[in-house]
N, C-alpha and C positions, 0 to 999 in steps of 0.2 A: 741453689735455686735454679740452675740452668737445666737440671734434668726434669723439672716439673713441667706439665703441660702449660701452654701460654695462658689459658683461661684461669689457671690457678695463680700464676704470677701476678695477675691483675687484681686478685681478691685481697681483702684486708689481711693484715698480718696474723690476726687471731684465728682466721679460718684456714690458714695454710697448714697442712699436717706436718708435724715434725718428722725427721728421718727416723726417730725411734718409733713413732706410731706406725709408719709404713712398714718398718721391719717387724713390728708386733703382728701386723696382719699376715705377713709372709711366714713368720715363725709359727703362728697358730695353724696356718694351713699345713705346715710340715708336720706339726705335732699331732694334729687331729686326724690322722690317717685311720682307715678302718682297722688295719692290723694293730696299730698302737692302742686304739680304743679297746679292741677285743682282748689284747694281752692284759690290759689294766683291769678289765672286768673279771677275767679268768683268775687273776691274782687274788681277787676278793674271795674266791671259793676255797682258798687255802686255809682260811680261818676255821676253827671248830664248827661254828654255826653254819658257815657256807658248805663245808664238807658234809655235815649231817643232813642239811636240807637237800643237797644235791643227791646224796645216796638214797634217801627215802623216796625222793621224787623219781629217781631213775628206776628203782624197784617197782614202784606203782605204775610207772609208764610202761615198763617191760611187761608186767602182768596184763595191763589193758591192751597193749599192742598184740601180744601173743595169745590172747584169750581164745581165738578160734582154733589155734593149734593145740593149746593145752586142753581145751574142752571142746572137742570137735562135735559133740552131740548137741551143742547149743545150750541156751539158758532156759528153755521151755520144756525140758524133758521131765515128764510127770511120773509119779509112782504112787503105790498104795500107802506108803509110809509117810503120812502127813504129820506135821508139827513134831517131828522127832528131835531129840536133843543132839548135842554135838557127839560125834563118833569119828572113828578112823575113816569111814566111808564118806561122811558128811561133816566137815570140820565145824561149820556153823549150824548144823542141823538142816531140817527141811521146812518148807513153808506149808501153808494150808492145802496146797495141791500136790504135796510130795516132791517139789522141785528143790534141788540142792541150793541152799542159800549162799554158800561160798561162790558157786558158779555165777549165780545171779548178781552177787555183790561185785564181782570182778567185771562182769559185763556192764553193770551199772556204772562202775568207775570208768569204763571205756566210753559210755555215753556222756558222762560228765566232762571227760577230756575233750571230746569233739565240740561240746558247747563252749568250753573255755578257750580252746585254740582258735575258734572262729570269732566269738563275741569280743573277747578282751583286746586282741590286736586291732580289730575293726574300730572299737571304741577309742583305743589309744590314738589311732591315725586321725579319725574324725575329730576327736576332742582337741588334739594338739593343733590341727589345722584351724579349727575355730578359735582357739586361744591366741594364735599368732596372726590372725587377720588384722588385729589392731596395729601391726607394724606397717600395713599397707594403707589402711584408712581408719582414722580415729572414730568416725561416725559408725562404720561397720563394726569396729571392735566394741563400741558401747552397746550397739544393738545385740550383738552376740552374747555379751555378758548378761544382758537382761534376760535373754532366752535361757541361758544356763541357770540363772537364778530361779526362773519358773520351774525348770526341771528339778532343781535342787529342793524345791519346796515339796516334792512328792517323795516319801520314803521308797526305797527300792522295792519292797514287797507290794506297796500300794500301787506303784507305777506298773509293776508286773501284772497285778490283778487287772488293772484297766486294759493293758495290752492283750492279755489272755482272753478277756471278755470280748474284745473287738476281733482279734485274729483267730481265736479258738485255742484251746490248750494244746500244748505240744512243743516239739523241739524248736520250731520257728519262733514261737512267741517268747520262749526263754532267751533265744539269741537276741531278738529285738529289744527285750526288756533290759538285758544286761548291757547291750550296746548303748542304748539311750541313757540308762542309769549311770553309766561311766563318763558320759560327756562332760558334766560339770567337774568331775574328779580330775580329768586330764586337761580340760579347757582352762580351769583356774590355775593349775600348775604351770601350764605353758604361758599363760598371761603373766604370772608372777616372774617367771624366768625371763620373759620378754622385757618387762619393765626394768629388771635388774641389769640386763645386757645393753639396753638402748643408750645409756650414758657412759658406757665403757669407751676407753680411748680408741680401741681398734674400730668400733662402729663409727665414732665421730670422724676418724681418719678416712674410713671408707666413703662416708658421705662427702667429705671434702674432695676426695679424688673423683667424685662424680659417678660412683658406682650406683646402679639402680637399686631401688628398695627391695625388689624381688631377689636380686642377687645377694644383697646383704643378708636378707632373711634366710636364704637357703644355705649360703656358703659360710656365714659367720655366726649369726644368732642361733640358728637351729642346732648346729653341732655343739655349741657351748651351753645349750639348754637341755640337751638330751639326758644328762645324768639324772636329775630329779624326776624326769618323766619316766625313765625306765624303772627307777625305784618305786614310783607310784604304780606302775604297771604290775610289778610283782605283788605289791600289796593289794591291788584291786582284784587280783585273782581270788584272794581269800573272800572278798566281798561277793564276787560272782558265784563262788561255790555255795555260799549260804543263801543267795538269792534263788539259785536253782533248787536247793533243798527246801527252802521255805515255800516256794510255789508248788513244788511237787507234793509236799506234805499236805497242803490244803486241796490237792487234786487238780491244780491248774498247770502242772508241768508235764513231764513225760507220762504218757498214758499206758496202762497195762495192755498187753503182756510185756511190752518192752520195759526193761528195768533201768532205773537210775538210783543213786543213793537216796535221794529224797523220796521217790515213789516207794522204795522198799520200807522206808520209815513210815510212810503213810499207811501202808497195809499192815505193817508190823505192830502198830499201836493197838490194833484190834485183838492181837493175840499175845500181848506182852506178859500175861500171867501164865499161859500155857507154854510159851516158847520165848523166854527172855532174849535168846541169841538172835531172834528175828530183828530185834532193835539193836542189840549190842554189837553184832558183827558189822553192819553197815556204818554204825556210829563210829567205831574204831577206825575204819578205813577213811571216813569223812574227816575225822580229826587229824589223822596222819597226813592226808592230802593238804588240808589247810595249814598244818604246822610246817610242812616242807616249804611251801611258798612263803610263809612268814619268816622262816629262817633265811631263805634266799634273799628276801627283801632286806632283812637286817644286814646281811653280808654286803649286799650292793650299797646300802646306805653308808656302811662303815668305809667302804672303798672310796665312795664319792667324798665323804667328809675328810678322809685322809689326804685326798688329792688337793 
């Protein structure tokens, strides 16, 4: 007892942290280093599902990133050969203006990646922050949960339609719709992880040591809650892909002539009988993109459960 601060020696016996609890806090800080966490996640990709998802995603990302180098003429190069079938020159055929559908699909994939890489991390950070507010104030946490319940009452497509009508169709409306639509997804996950961690021995010991709530939240609760949040993030990417596609299909997403996977499907539905590949090509790429993130989510979930 001599090594404890004087104010702790005067507290009741039940509130004095045990030596084991204090060591638990120190041990968690040592084990939850960024390098150890990264190695644990990378180990999850050694499974067949993780490797498959990572390979497919890497190929799609490479095509999207290198699109300006592979197809320097751009995605709006027109020709007189409209609605042509698949050939060696045009693997997916051409559209109604004679533009190469494979080129437009890859540039559309590039557009989808930019939306995902902005909207999903932003939604994850904001949603997690809102979900963890309850650790600082019970009243604020309850108010935030009611707000998330209201957002949850709107399906993603309906919410996206409302935002697109207010902001105007386009890239910005898609990012805002996906960001807001994901807040309940991450906020509820963070809230559940918070409630699970609040009664753990290391949190109780940290409180008894007089550590501030903010410090406990950032240094102890958040690192131990990050696993399910990351798994949810990989899973929500699939939802974001279909929100973009759904809004673009009904004409409230990316606007022509800029391509996206959803906008290609929107136009392709008019010519499905003359040129089936107008629909089939972007659909295959869309399924591969969603499948890769789904496999990665499964691999991360398996790693977390094994831990």
